[in-house]
N, C-alpha and C positions, 0 to 999 in steps of 0.2 A: 508429441501424444501427451494427451491430460488423462490420468485416471479417473475412469468412470465413479470409483469411490470418493475421489476427491471433489470432483463435483458435486455428487450427492452430498458430502459433508458441508461445501460451501453452501450449496443451496438450503440446507438445514440451518447453518449459522445466519445467513440473510434472510430468511424467510421468503425468497424468491430466486429464480434461477439466476446464477451468476451470466453476467454479458461481456463477451467480447475476450474470453480467457485464453490468455497465451500458455500459462505455465504456474504453478505454483513456485511463488518467491521464496517464499519460508516456511517452515513446518513449526508448529507450537511443540515444546517439549513432549506433549501429550501423543504427538504423532500427527495431528491433522493438520491441515493446511491452516496457516492465519494470516497469511498475505499472499494474494494473487497477483500475479502479473497480467495487466489487462491491454488489449489492442489501444492504439492511439485514436481509433475510430470504430465504432459499433459496425457489425456487418451493413448495415443500412447507411455509411457512410458519415452519420453523427460524430462528431468530434468526442471524443472520451478523455481529457487530458490527465485522468488521474492513472498514472501507470501503475502504481503499486497501491494495491486496494487493502485495507484490513478487513476481515471477515470474522475473526474470531469476537462474539458478543461479551466473552469475560475480560478479553483484553480492552474491547471498546469500552465497557462500563469501567473499568479501572482507571483508563486513559480520561473519561469524562469527568472522574473525580479530580483526577490531576486538573483538568480544566478549570473546574468549579472553583478550584483553591486558589485561582489567581497565578497561577504558575507561567500562563501565557504573558500576561500583562509584566509580570517580572522580567520573563525573557526577553521581551520586547523592550522596554527600560535597557538591559543590558546591551540589546543589540545596537542601540543608540549611543551607548557609552564606551563600547569596546571595538576598535577597527579591527583586532585579529578576529574576534568572535563574528563580525560584520565580514570578512574576508573569507571565513571558514565556510559560512552560511550561502554567501554568493557561489562558492565552489561547488557547495552541495546543489544548488540550484542548476548550474550549469552540467554537473553530472547526471540530474534528472533529466533534463532537456536532452542530453547527448543520448541517453539511453532509451528516451522515448523516440527519438528521430531514427536511432538503430533499429527498433522494434517496427516503425513503421516501413522502412526499407527492408528488412527481412519479410515482412510480410506483404510487400509489394504495393504498399498503399502511400497516399501523399501525405506527407509530414505534416502535423498541426502548423499553422501559420506562426510565423516570430511574433512575439508578443503574447500568445498564448499562455495561459499561467502554467506554473508548472504544478505545486502542491504546498499546502500549509501556509501559503503567504510568502512563500519563499520569491525573490531573494529580500525584501525589504520589510516584510511584516511576519509576525507570528501568529497565525490563525487559526491553524487546525493541528493539533498534538497527533492525531488519528493519522493523517498523511505522513506527518514528520517521521513516527514512530514506524509505519509500514516501510519506508524509505530506508530506515536505518535496519532493519529488520532483514529486508532484502539485499542492502548493500551495506554490510557492516562497515562502520568508521567514516560512511559517507557524509552523515547529518548531524551536527553536533547538536541540535536542540531535541533530536529523533533519539540519540544516545543520552542525552541526560534525562530525558522524561521516561525513556526506557531502564533506565537506572532507578528512578522513582518508583517504578511500578512493582507491587507484590507479585507473587509468583502465582499468577492467574491458574495457571494449569494445574496446580499442586492438589486440587480436591477432584481431578479427574477432567475429560474431555468435556466439552462443552455441547457437544450434540453426540449424537448414538452413530457411527459410522458403519456403512455395509461393505461386504468385502471386496477387497481390491480385484481389480478389472481393468482394461484398458479398452477404449473404442478409438476407432478412428478419426482423422481430423475433420472429415465432415461431418461425422456424427458430433463431435465436439461443438462442431460451429451451429449446427442445427441448435444443440441445446442452449448455448450461450448468445442465443441471438434474441 
């Protein structure tokens, strides 16, 4: 079950209805969802490789500032120079793929083909800190670059929620599927 208020908050955060929502993967300290777990395929069967999707615009903006600072370029250089870091990043990639395959199996859908990207450039590149931070928020300790970026972020929630939230309530999976398509 996905809470109606969470779907409403995510829609306000994204400026559009979220698609393929399976669950709230992480909540911001303000209480709203900031990472959604999405299905590996949208309701129409379209592949959707981003399992953990960052929704909070305040977090996204702060991460964008980190990206603009050249942090990804520095991370990429370290990835090439540090075999231990490269191994940890490869493990993060494998974790992501295994979780995405498990989500497909749980939802009774075909897994994405081998070779389909995971997220954020894993395992060989540092391409999108938003995806790496979302992975780390959803699975603490899983993503070394996600953790590093998360540790460099300001407290984006400190001045309050990014959107107004409606009262909590739940809806059945069919209603969620309808909203998420």
